[in-house]
BADOTI-586341 format. One record per residue: residue number from 1; x, y, z of N, C-alpha, C, CB in turn. Coordinates in steps of 0.1 Angstrom, whole numbers. Atoms other than C-alpha are relative to their C-alpha. Glycine has a CB too. Example, Ala and Ser with C-alpha at 12.3 -4.5 7.8 and 13.67 -1.06 7.14 Angstrom:
<nodes>
bapa  nc1  nc2  nc3  cac1  cac2  cac3  cc1  cc2  cc3  cbc1  cbc2  cbc3
1  9  -12  0  123  -45  78  9  12  0  -10  0  12
2  -9  -11  0  137  -11  71  -8  11  8  4  5  -14
</nodes>
This chain:
<nodes>
bapa  nc1  nc2  nc3  cac1  cac2  cac3  cc1  cc2  cc3  cbc1  cbc2  cbc3
1  7  -9  -9  173  95  36  -11  8  -9  10  10  7
2  11  -7  6  140  112  27  4  15  0  -14  -2  7
3  -4  -15  0  146  148  15  -12  9  5  3  3  -15
4  9  -10  -4  129  179  26  -11  2  -11  7  13  3
5  9  -2  12  113  181  -9  -11  -11  1  8  -1  -13
6  10  11  -1  96  147  -4  -10  4  11  6  -13  3
7  9  -3  -11  82  159  29  -11  11  -5  8  6  12
8  9  -10  5  67  190  12  -10  -5  -11  7  12  -5
9  9  6  10  53  170  -17  -11  -8  7  8  -10  -9
10  11  7  -8  34  148  9  -9  10  6  7  -9  10
11  8  -10  -6  22  179  26  -10  6  -10  8  12  7
12  8  -6  11  10  194  -7  -11  -10  -4  9  3  -12
13  10  10  4  -8  162  -16  -11  -2  11  6  -14  -3
14  10  1  -11  -25  160  18  -9  12  0  8  -1  14
15  8  -12  1  -37  196  14  -10  -1  -12  9  12  -2
16  9  2  12  -51  187  -21  -11  -9  4  8  -6  -12
17  10  9  -4  -69  158  -6  -10  6  10  6  -13  6
18  9  -6  -10  -83  179  22  -10  10  -8  8  9  10
19  9  -9  8  -97  204  -4  -10  -9  -7  8  8  -11
20  9  9  7  -112  175  -24  -10  -6  10  8  -12  -6
21  9  5  -11  -127  161  9  -11  10  3  8  -3  12
22  9  -11  -3  -143  195  16  -11  1  -11  7  13  2
23  9  -1  11  -158  195  -19  -10  -12  0  7  0  -13
24  8  12  -1  -171  159  -15  -10  1  11  9  -12  2
25  10  -1  -11  -187  167  18  -11  10  -3  8  6  13
26  10  -9  4  -205  197  3  -9  -7  -10  7  12  -7
27  9  7  9  -218  175  -25  -8  -10  7  9  -8  -11
28  7  10  -8  -228  149  1  -12  7  7  9  -6  11
29  11  -7  -7  -249  175  20  -11  4  -10  6  13  6
30  10  -3  11  -265  186  -13  -8  -13  -4  7  5  -13
31  7  12  3  -273  150  -21  -10  -4  11  10  -12  -2
32  9  3  -11  -288  145  13  -13  9  0  7  1  14
33  11  -10  0  -309  176  10  -10  -3  -11  5  14  -2
34  9  3  12  -323  165  -24  -5  -15  0  7  3  -13
35  4  14  -1  -328  129  -12  5  -9  -11  -15  -1  1
36  -6  8  11  -306  115  -39  9  -11  7  9  9  -10
37  -6  10  -9  -298  84  -19  12  -8  -7  -10  -11  4
38  -12  6  7  -275  68  -46  12  8  1  -4  -4  -14
39  -11  -10  -1  -254  99  -46  5  1  14  -5  14  -5
40  -4  -1  -14  -254  100  -8  10  -12  3  -12  -1  9
41  -8  12  -2  -239  64  -7  14  2  -6  -7  -12  -5
42  -12  -2  7  -213  73  -33  9  10  7  -2  4  -15
43  -7  -11  -7  -203  105  -15  5  -4  13  -8  12  1
44  -5  4  -13  -201  89  19  12  -9  -1  -12  -8  7
45  -12  9  3  -177  62  5  12  9  -3  -3  -10  -10
46  -11  -8  5  -156  89  -11  5  8  12  -4  10  -11
47  -4  -7  -12  -155  109  22  9  -9  9  -12  5  8
48  -8  9  -8  -143  78  40  13  -3  -6  -8  -14  1
49  -12  3  7  -117  70  14  10  12  2  -2  -3  -15
50  -9  -12  -1  -103  106  14  5  2  14  -7  12  -5
51  -4  -2  -14  -102  108  52  11  -10  3  -13  -2  9
52  -10  10  -3  -82  75  53  13  4  -7  -5  -13  -5
53  -12  -4  7  -58  88  26  7  12  7  -4  4  -14
54  -6  -11  -7  -52  121  45  7  -5  13  -11  10  4
55  -7  6  -12  -45  101  77  12  -7  -3  -10  -9  7
56  -12  8  4  -21  78  59  12  10  -3  -3  -9  -12
57  -10  -10  4  -2  109  45  5  7  13  -5  10  -9
58  -5  -7  -13  -1  125  80  9  -10  7  -13  3  9
59  -8  9  -6  13  93  94  14  -2  -7  -7  -14  1
60  -13  1  8  39  90  66  9  12  3  -4  0  -15
61  -8  -12  -3  50  126  73  7  -2  14  -8  13  0
62  -5  2  -14  54  117  110  12  -10  0  -11  -5  9
63  -11  10  0  75  86  102  12  6  -7  -5  -12  -8
64  -12  -6  7  97  106  78  7  9  10  -5  8  -13
65  -6  -10  -9  103  133  104  8  -8  11  -11  8  7
66  -7  8  -10  112  106  130  13  -7  -6  -9  -11  5
67  -11  6  6  135  88  106  11  10  -3  -4  -6  -14
68  -10  -10  2  153  120  97  6  5  13  -6  13  -7
69  -5  -3  -13  156  129  133  10  -11  5  -11  2  11
70  -9  11  -5  172  95  141  12  0  -9  -7  -14  -2
71  -12  -1  8  195  99  111  10  11  4  -4  1  -15
72  -8  -11  -4  207  132  123  8  -3  13  -8  13  3
73  -6  4  -13  214  117  158  12  -10  -3  -10  -6  9
74  -10  10  3  234  89  142  12  6  -7  -6  -11  -9
75  -12  -5  6  256  110  123  0  11  -10  7  -10  -6
</nodes>
């Protein structure tokens, strides 16, 4: 069974990725403002990647919660 500690580790990592995403978005806006197109492309890809990672962690937390709920019902 997944422990409560694992749940919080995932939450913490998701929060770290959200902070990183905010920083990348800020850099992206700066790159757009300065017309640094190579940087814009790199930052847009990083935003996409981080957004996907955050969503995967959110889904993992949901599955953990459901599995723990089912385990409690079973016994």
